C-alpha positions, 0 to 999 in steps of 0.5 A: 597190250594197250588197255582201252575203254569204248565210250559214246556221247549220243552215238558219237563213239570213241576208244579212250586210252590212258596215255600218261605213261605210254607213247605210240604212233597214235595216228597209225593206231587210230586208223587200225582201232577205229576200223569198224570191220577189222578194229574196235570201231569208233569215230576217233581215239581219245588220249588222256595226257597230263596238263600243266594248265588244267586237270587233264589234257585230251588229244583226239585223233580222228578215224582217218588219223588226222588230229582234231582241235576239239570234240564236244562229245569226246570231251564229255566221254573223257570227263566221264572216264577220268571222274568215274575211274578216279583219275582226278578227285570228284570234288575238284573244279574241273577243266580240260585242256585241248588244242582249242583251249581250256574248257570248264566242266560241270557234271551231274551224277547218277549214284556214283557215276557221271550222268551228264556233262556240261562243257564250256565250248569257248566263244565262237569266231566268225572272221574268215581267217579264223575259221578258216575260209579262203574267200577273195571277197572282203567279208567280216563274216561268212553268212549264207555263202553260196556253195555247190556240191555234186550239183546241189546248192547250199548257203552256208554260215561259217563258224569256228568253235576251235575247229571249222564248221559250215552250217546250212539251213535247208528246207528238204528233210535232213534225212532225205539229203545225200549227206554221204555224197555231198559231205566229202566234196564240201569237206575237201573244197579249196574254200576250206584250207583246213577242211571243214565239218558240214552241218545240215539243219531243219528248223522245227521251232525257236527251241528245236532243230533237227540236224545231221553232220559230216565230220571232218576226218570221221565222215557221217557220225551219229552226233557232233558236239562242236557241230551242235554248238555251231548250229546253235550259234548260226541259228541265233545269228539268223534269228531262227532260234533263241538262247537255248536250243535242243539239237536233235541228231541221229544219236540223240539230243544235245542242249546248247546255251548261247546268249549271243556273246561269250561262251557256248555251253553244251550239255549231254550224256556220256556212256561207257560201253566196254573195256578191252585190250588191243594187241601190239 
């Protein structure tokens, strides 16, 4: 039996496993556990691992078995679990290691449980080769780059938040666009050699946007933390939004802070749903 805990951050849900003393074929296990009909159901599995660089290391395996570099909602769930279950001390300065680097963390408490988690998402990267985006033109940044999927045209801004994002600001209501139709096409375009997370965004005002996300390796999700960070960066670059932004996603709102340089900060809730045991 493998003990697990189900958590979610604004509806982006995960199966968390303490993997410090066990080894498995995690990619195959993710395919089975994340299945919403025959498994637990989740957007990915989170693995707690030891770290020599931070308080703990997080691996995230997407629902399709691929590994993600970073997940903003996932790391909030990860932090809630390791603090609420006393895997690390509550007074310790907290950092989490991922494939995208070391992330500083601060939390707020409700009684003796973590209520919200603020995550340093790192500094955005813009060069095509850093995202990566495979373009023939010599471009310093990918801004309003035209693409077409299933007959629909978009202008996308490319950003890396440790993982690749393509952000499209659109006039059509995000709830009306067939994201399930165009998302897979865009994710797998040759333009994006490591695939891409695709965000569609309606600007409400300088402090608020409404968005939906097609996540690389997970499909339609209720929220995406790194996607929200990419939206905040892209919005500020275009002059649509300011230093602080509320990103409204199907699963709830996330708060982003970015002053145009340095690290992007993501703040949002995390909730534990239930625990269980997975048969070998």
